[in-house]
N, C-alpha and C positions, 0 to 999 in steps of 0.2 A: 491394593493402593497402587498409585502411580505418583514417580516423582517429575516435577519439571526444572529444567536447569536452563536458565535464561540469561542473557545479558541485555536484554532490554525489556523492561517493566515499568509501569505506573509507579509512582506518579509523575515519573519521566514522560515526556509529551513526545509522540511520533507513531508512523504507522506500525513498525514492529512490535512497539508497545502495545498498542490497541490488539494486534493481532494476538500476541501472547496472554492479555488480560482476557479477551474475549474466549480464548480456548480454556485458558485454566477456570475461569468462571462458570464456562458452561460443562466441563469435564467435573467439576465439584458437585453438579447437581444429580451425578449418576454414580460417582465413588469417591473414595477418599483419595485426596492429593496432597502433597506438600511441594511447595517452590523454593528452589534456590534462587535467588536474585541479587542483583547488584544494590549496594546501598544509594542511599539517596536522603538529603536533609531533610525532606518531607515524609519519610517512608513509615515513621510510626503512627502518623495521623491516619495514613492512607491503610496500612495493615491491620490497624484495629478495627475496621469496618466490614473486614472479609469475613467469611464463614470456615476459611483453612487455613493452615499454618504457611506463613512465608519467613524463610531464613535470609536475611541480608548479610552480604559479604563486602566489607569495603576494603581500601587500600589502594595502592597504585596498581594500574592495570594487570602487569605481567604477574604481581604478587597474587591479587586478587582471583587470578584464574586458577592458581595453584591452590589456594586456599579453599577456593569452590571445590575443586576437584578432590581435595582430601577430605573436605567434609562430606560430601556426596558419597565418596568410597566408605567413608565410617560409619555413615548412616545405613548404607547398603548391609554392611557387614553385620550391624547388629539387629537389622529388620528384615525379617525373612518373608514378610508377607508384601512386600513390592514386588508388583507385576512388571512394569515397565519404567525405562527412564525415557522421557521425552524432551529433547533441546532444540532450540531457535536456532543453532549455528553447529557447524561439525567441530569448530573449536572447543565447544562447551562439552564436547564427549571424549576429545582425544585422550585425556588423562584417565578416563572413568575405566574400572578395572572391575568386571562384573559378566556373570552369566545371564542376569535378567536382561529380557527384550529390550534392545534400544532402537530409538526411533529418532530420526533427524529430520527437521524441517530445512528445504532449501529454497533459496528465493532467486538465484540467478547470478547476480553479482559478484557474490562471495565464492562462487566455484568456477567464475568465468576466468580461467589462466591457461595459457597455451599449454597444449597438450606436450607432456614431456619434460615441461618446465618445473623448477624445485618446488615451488606452489603447487602443481599439478600433482606431482608426485606425493607430496605430503598429503595433499587431500585424498587422493587416491587411497593411501595406506589408512587414513581415518577412517573411509568408507569400508574398509575392508571389515572392519571390528562393528560395523553398524548394520543391526537385522532389517531394517525397514527405512526407506527414504520417501519423506513426503514432499513431492513438488507443489508450488502454488499456482501452476498453469501447464499446459501441454506444451507451450515453448520452455520453461525450465527443465520439464522432463528428458525433452529431445536433446536441450543442452548439456545434462548431466549425463546422457547417454555417449553423447559425442566426446565427453573429455575423459569417459573412460570408467565412469559408474555403471555399475550391473546393472541393466534395465529390469532383471526379475526383482529388484528389491524395491523399484520405484512405482508408487500410484501418485495420481492428481488428487489432491483434495483443494480447491479454491480457498482463500482466505474468507472468513465470515465478517457479517456485520449485524449490530443490533438494531430492532426495528427503529425506523426515523422515529424523532420527537416531533411532538405537536409544536409549532412557532406561535410563540405569544405574539398578539397584535402589535404590540408596541416595536417589536423588534422588525416587523415587516415595514412597519412606518419609517424606522430607521433606515431601513435597506434602501426603500424607495427615495428616500432624502438623499441619499449618497448616489443614487442611481439617477438622479435629476430628471425623471421622467423621460430618458433617452431608450431608444428601441431602435434595432432589436438589439439584444444584451446576450454578450459572450461573457464568459467566465474560466479562471484556471484556479484552482487551488493547490498549489505545490511549492517545493523549494525551487528556487531560481537556481536551476544548473543546466548545463549544455544539454542533457538528455531530455529534460521536459520540453526543449524546443520553445520558449517563448518569443525566441527572435524571429523565427519563420511565420507563427501566428501575428506578430506585429507587423513583418513586412507584406503579409497579405491583407491585412486591415487596411495599408495605405491604398489598395485598390477597390477593396469592399467600400470604403469611404464614398466612393465615388456611387456607387448604386444604392447604399445605405447611409445619407447624409447624417443621421443622427444616431448611428451606430455607435457601441460603448462595449468595452472591453476591460473586464474587472479582473485584476491579478493580486491574488491574496497569497502571501507567503514571504520568504527573506532567502538569502543564499548567496554564494560566490559571485553569480551572474546580474545580481539585482543592479548594480549600478550600471553596466553594461548595456542592460536592457531598458533603462530610464534615459539613458543617453542615445540610444536608437529612436526610441520614442520622441525625443525632442528632435533629431536631425530630421525625421520623418513629418515633423509638424503635426503630430498626433496626439498632443497635451490633452485636447480636449474630449479624444476618444477613449484615453485609456485611465484607469483609475487605479492606483497602487495602495494597497493595505496592507497592514501587518499588526501584529499583536493586538488582535480584535477576539472577542469571545468565541467559541465554537457555535454559540446559539446565533450569534450575527453572521457567522460564515455561512451556516445553513439558511437562514433568512436570505441571504443574498443569492445563494444557489436556487433556491426555490423561486425567486423572482428573476431568475435568467431564463434564457431562449435554449443556449447550447453549452455543454461543458467542451472545453477545447483544450487538448492534451496529446498533439501528434508526435508521441516519443519516438526519440532515435537511437542508436547505438552509438555511446560515447566511450571511446577506448574500451575499459572491460566494463562500462556501468551500461546498464540495460533494465528497462521497466519488465519485470517479473512477472506483473500481474496489471495491478491498477485500482486499488481499493476505491480510490476517489471518483473512478467510472460510476461503480456501484452506488457509492454513497450519493451521487447526483441524480442516479435513476430512481433512488427511493423517494425523492421529490418530483418526480415525474418530468426529469430534465435529460435528454439523450445526449450523447457524446460522441466528441470525433477523437479517435484514437489512433498512435500509428501502427503500422503493420510489423514492425520491428520489436520484438517482446510479446508480451503474454496479454495484450488489451483484448485480442479476439478471444479470450475466455469469459471476459467481463461485458464485452459488446458483441450483440450479433449483427452482423454487419448488413447495413439497409432495413433491419428491422428495430433495433433498438438505439441505433446510432450509425456512424461511417468510420471504416476502418481503412486509413490512406497512408499513402507512403510519406512519411515525415521529412523527407531530404527532397521532395518535389513541392517548391512553391506553389507552382501552378495547380498541383493536386490538392494542398491545404485549401487554396483559396476556392477552388471549384465546390471542394466537400463543404464548407461553409455557406457557400452560396446554395447550394444543393437544399442543404437543412433549413434556410432561412426561406427560401424562395416559397412561395404561397404558403405559409406557416406548416411546412412539412414536418417542423419540430414538435407538434402538437401531437400528430399521430403517433411518431417515432417514440415520443416522451410517455404516453400512455400504454405502451407495449413495454419501455424500458421499466416503470414502475413496477409493472405484473413480473417482468423477469428479474428484478431485484430480489422477491421474495426467496427464491433459489437459494442466496447467497446468506440467509438470517440464520445465524448461530444455531439456532434450534433445527436446523436442516444439516448444516455442516457440522455439527457435533456428530451426527447419526455415523457420519463418514468414519469419523476417529474412532467411535467405539467398535466399530467392526474389525479395528485393526490391533485393540489394547488387549 
């Protein structure tokens, strides 16, 4: 039996939530598991549909952490069949007192603190009591070693995805209507924040418009930088080239991705925020869509450079422009997309879970 302690879990929506759901759902097909997760107003409906036990913990954030640790410690004390405790964040294991094997997933941003700082010392103290560290990419593994985590504890297991859903014809029609028969088609599905680098893509679009007058760029998401990106779009007179969407269904997102030519997210490092992996690249690849990712971060685990997409310098506007032009020129995205779709099967949960089973 295995315990999973998580701060991010459905029905809450997000990348980490998807990761932890995929992991727990896949592990439950091989062994008994129990999940300790944060409370949510719609948790009851969700929890009733799963085949394993989920214990929810509510209350203010600081109290919730200690309540969860107390419940986990009590459970470990009374259940000697537990083999491992798996957590999505080092803070989830800080107060867990047990000789049972402890495994912590790392994603990059949460460990990216200056060596010798208070946060760094706290992180290293927590990892001294953790047996195995699972990094989401080679980049995150290297970052962990740089900040002082014992490299002998670290292995790389990329995040997983479920097989892509077939898209209903009505949604394809809706996507085509939104895209207004424009071509070529770029798309980004992500939060609007500095590290996602929408700004540079919009700036590159101004020049790309001269070569591809009918080009369209779809931005799906929300976030702190949304208004700034919309303002920039207006200033550069690109209102006809950029479509902003949010609060749409996952199925419509998939339809829009599937009808695009290239997924564009040349991420950069902003302060301590960095793209640890980039599951969105894999999700686009599942529909045969190649990606352009940034060299800073873990995108190179998700994209095989010049085979399933392009890795470029997200800080270099000219490089972003030329990467997009290269992938659109002579319909190069077709061959890259075909290889991307083949490569994406490597990340399906039925393959990824095998790597976890080796360490449990």
